[in-house]
C-alpha distance (Angstrom), angle and dihedral (degrees) to the residues before:
residue distance angle dihedral
M1 . . .
K2 3.79 . .
I3 3.82 119.8 .
F4 3.80 122.2 -150.1
K5 3.79 124.7 -172.4
R6 3.81 115.4 -150.5
A7 3.78 140.4 170.5
N8 3.80 92.9 -140.4
L9 3.80 135.4 22.6
P10 3.81 113.3 -99.8
E11 3.81 120.6 -148.3
Q12 3.80 93.0 -135.5
I13 3.79 137.8 9.3
N14 3.80 124.8 -151.6
Y15 3.80 110.6 -150.0
N16 3.81 128.0 161.3
G17 3.79 91.7 -11.6
K18 3.80 94.1 -55.1
I19 3.79 129.2 108.1
Y20 3.80 116.8 -131.0
E21 3.81 127.1 -164.7
V22 3.79 130.1 -168.7
N23 3.81 115.1 -89.9
I24 3.81 104.6 -150.0
E25 3.82 95.2 -169.7
L26 3.81 94.5 53.5
S27 3.80 91.2 42.2
A28 3.80 91.7 54.4
L29 3.80 94.0 46.3
Y30 3.81 91.7 47.1
S31 3.81 94.5 47.9
I32 3.82 94.6 52.4
G33 3.79 91.9 45.5
R34 3.79 97.6 -112.7
T35 3.79 94.7 125.7
N36 3.77 138.6 26.9
K37 3.80 94.2 172.4
L38 3.75 110.4 99.4
P39 3.79 130.2 170.2
H40 3.79 114.0 -88.5
D41 3.79 92.9 -115.6
A42 3.82 95.9 46.4
I43 3.80 121.8 128.4
K44 3.79 121.7 -147.1
V45 3.81 115.2 -147.1
E46 3.79 120.3 -166.3
V47 3.80 112.3 -158.8
L48 3.80 121.4 -164.0
S49 3.78 121.8 162.9
R50 3.79 115.4 -118.8
K51 3.80 88.6 -125.7
L52 3.81 90.8 60.1
K53 3.78 95.4 48.0
S54 3.83 109.8 117.6
K55 3.84 91.0 2.1
T56 3.79 125.7 121.4
D57 3.79 133.2 -141.9
I58 3.82 126.1 -125.5
Y59 3.81 89.6 -78.8
N60 3.82 91.1 55.1
R61 3.82 93.1 -111.0
P62 3.80 121.6 131.7
Y63 3.78 115.9 -105.6
K64 3.80 115.1 -99.6
P65 3.78 121.2 -135.5
S66 3.79 121.9 -111.7
I67 3.80 112.0 -111.9
F68 3.79 123.6 -138.3
I69 3.80 127.0 -179.1
F70 3.79 118.4 -140.8
T71 3.81 122.0 -162.2
S72 3.78 131.2 -170.9
I73 3.77 116.2 -92.1
D74 3.81 89.8 -132.7
S75 3.83 93.2 56.2
E76 3.83 92.5 54.0
K77 3.81 93.3 59.5
């Protein structure tokens, strides 16, 4: 699984000649800890706004990025 770090959420990612789109269902299950099993060709994208970089929340902890799972368009069909 490839991990990308971004400042905004892209609609699609081109990687190794394939086009990947966000899979909302897998992203939701992964973020709440319901699944750790992801497709072999999945891409994990961590999104943290540039404004939040090196900032802390009210509990003095650094902000964590939002995680989205992208899957190949061909594998969804």
